[in-house]
N, C-alpha and C positions, 0 to 999 in steps of 0.2 A: 449813537449820539441823539440827544433830544432836539428835534427840529424847532421846538418852541423856545429854545434858549438862544440868546444872541451873544456872540463873543465880544468882550470889551477889553481883553488883555491876554497876552501870551507870556507865560512864565519862561524866561530865557535861562536863568541860572540862579544859583544861591549868591548871597552877598554877606561876607563876614561869617562869624561863628555863632551869632545869636538868633539864627532862624529867619533872617531877612531874605527876601527874594527880589531879583531884578526882573521887572515886568515891562514888556513893550506894550504901551497903551494902544488900543484899537478903537478909540472912541473920541469924539469931539467934546465930551463932557467930563473933564477931569475931576469934577466934584463926585463922580462915581466912586472915587477911591478915598473919600474923606474918612476920618476916624469914625468907627462904629458902623460903617457901611457893611452890609452883608452881601457877599458874592458867592456864586457857585463855581467850583473848580471841577472841570471834567478832564479825566485822563484815563486812557485804557478802558473806556466804557463805564468807568466809575464816576460818581458825582459826590462831592464833599462840600459842605457849607463852611465858609470861612468869614471871619469878622476882622475888618481892618483895625489894627491897633494903632498904627501910624504909617504915614506915607510921605515920601519926599521926592522931588524931582532930581534926576541926575542925567545931564545931557538930554537926550531924547527918550530916556527911560524913566521908570519910577522904581524906587526902592521901597518895598512894602513889607511891613511886619504884621503878620496875622496872629491873633490871640491864640489860635489853636496850634500854632507851629512854634514849639519852645526852643528848638536848636537846629544846627546845621544839618544834622542827620535827618530830621523830619522834613526840613526844607528840600533836601536833596531828592526826596521821593516825589516832589511836585514838579521838578524840572520837566518842561515840555507840556505841562498842563495848560488848559485854556480857562481863563476867568470869564464867567458868563452871568447874564441876568435874564429874568423872564420878560416876556413881551410887555406885561403890564407895568414894568419898571421903566419903560422907555418914555422920555419926555415927549410931549406933543411938539410936532414941527410945524412951522408956518405952512400955509397953503402952497401947493406946487413945490414942496421940498420933500425929499425922500431919503430914507436910510439906504446905504449901499446895499445891504442884504435884500432890500425890496426891489432893487434894479437888476442885480445879477440874476441871470436866468430868463429875463424877459425876452420874448420873441420881438425882433426888430423888423418893421415893414416900412416901405416907402409909402407916400400918400397914394400912389397909384396901385398899391397892393402887392408889390414885389417883396418877397420875404428875403431878407439879407442873412439872417441867422439869429443867434442868441447872444445876449450880453454875457461874456465870459469873465470879464474883469473890468475894473475902473481905475484909471490913473488920475490922480489929483495933481494938476499942474500949477495950482495957485490962482490962475486967472479963471479957469473953468475945468470941470471934469472932462475926461475923454473916455468914452465907452468903447471897450474892445469887444467887437462883435465877431464871433466865430461863424463864418458861413460854410457852405458845402466845400468850396474850393479855395477860399481865401479869407483873410481877416480884414475887417474894416475898422477904421478909427473914426468914431463919430463924436464930434464936439458936443458937450452938454450945454448947448445954447438954446435960448427960446426960439430963435429964428430957424433952428434945425429941428429940435424936438417939438413936434406939434401936439402930441398927446401921449399920456402915459396912463394905462389902465392896469392897476395892480391886480384887480379881481380877474380880469381876462388874461393877464400876463402878457400884455402887448404894449410896445412903444412904437408910435408912428412918427416917422421923420420926413422932413423935406430937405433932401441933400443939397448942399451948396454946389455950384457948378464945379465939376471935376472931382468932387469928393470921393465918389465911388470908383473912379478910374485909377486912383493912386495905388 
């Protein structure tokens, strides 16, 4: 898989008989799926370019019809595929705001230099993100708050935190 591509949707299933697909969006930018948008679909090591013909929301999913997919048989072959974009298609984020893929994998250290582990996953709680950090012997749940996360250096791959009292003992 191409590391320079960013996942923005997962093809869950077909929808109907006209080649529509049920897609779980993996982006905070729904305009990514507007008519005429071009996306890349990766599946089984293959990449295919797709153009959105139309898209509509359905519960927490999207129903998308691609111009290149004429029928249910063609749509069936895409199940399990990932819809992706290139890094240059990413919108600029405000300062001190990061994409999830930029945070996952960072080494997490305390201000005094203690290495806790690496960010394995991120849970979005609504009020703030929680970083799931996999250490040598345990996992830590680190709230994504400014008073906890003191610095984040994407180039060095390091996040420095100031743990709240009792945070690391849980």
